[in-house]
C-alpha positions in Angstrom: 16.2 -4.9 -2.6 13.3 -2.5 -2.2 9.8 -3.8 -2.8 7.7 -1.3 -4.7 3.9 -1.3 -5.3 1.7 0.1 -8.0 -1.8 0.7 -6.7 -4.9 1.0 -8.8 -8.6 0.9 -8.0 -11.2 -1.4 -9.6 -14.8 -2.2 -8.5 -14.3 -1.0 -5.0 -11.1 -2.9 -4.5 -7.5 -1.6 -4.3 -5.5 -3.7 -6.7 -1.7 -3.8 -6.1 1.1 -5.2 -8.2 4.4 -5.6 -6.4 7.6 -5.5 -8.4 8.4 -9.0 -7.3 5.4 -10.4 -9.1 3.0 -10.7 -6.1 -0.5 -9.3 -6.3 -2.7 -8.0 -3.5 -6.4 -7.1 -3.6 -8.1 -5.4 -0.6 -11.2 -3.3 -0.2 -10.2 -1.8 3.2 -7.4 0.8 3.2 -6.1 0.0 6.6 -6.0 -3.7 5.9 -4.1 -2.8 2.6 -1.6 -0.9 4.5 -0.9 -3.9 6.8 -0.7 -6.2 3.8 1.8 -3.9 2.1 3.9 -3.5 5.2 4.0 -7.3 5.7 5.1 -7.5 2.0 8.0 -5.1 2.8 6.7 -2.0 1.0 7.6 1.4 2.5 5.3 4.4 2.2 7.8 6.1 -0.1 7.8 3.1 -2.5 4.1 3.3 -3.4 3.0 4.6 -6.8 -0.5 5.2 -8.0 -1.6 4.4 -11.5 -4.6 4.5 -13.7 -5.4 1.6 -16.1 -8.1 1.4 -18.8 -11.3 0.3 -17.1 -10.0 1.2 -13.6 -10.8 4.3 -11.5 -8.0 6.7 -10.4 -7.4 6.6 -6.7 -8.4 10.0 -5.1 -5.9 12.3 -3.6 -7.5 11.6 -0.2 -7.1 7.9 -0.6 -3.5 8.3 -1.6 -2.8 10.4 1.5 -4.7 8.0 3.8 -2.8 5.0 2.4 0.6 6.7 2.9 -0.3 7.7 6.4 -1.5 4.2 7.3 1.7 2.7 5.9 3.8 5.2 7.9 1.8 4.3 11.0 2.6 0.6 10.3 6.3 1.5 9.9 6.3 3.5 13.2 4.6 0.6 15.1 7.2 -1.8 13.7 10.1 0.5 14.7 8.6 1.0 18.2 8.4 -2.8 18.6 11.9 -3.3 17.3 13.3 -0.7 19.7 11.4 -2.1 22.7 12.7 -5.6 22.1 
């Protein structure tokens, strides 16, 4: 089963709800990408949402998060192939 993530932004924190009920909060984009990768989320399975009282994630932040997640995926694939 694919794990999906809905990402919002609130008070300088990325707030993520996973479809399996888990919740992640992280202020650092690269650390968030690592947390999402560990949780089994692929870059293509991330959605961005706005909620009342929250700020919308900028296009640049969206691109940066997807790129960081893809980087994590590539690192994992590289390790898996090397093993």
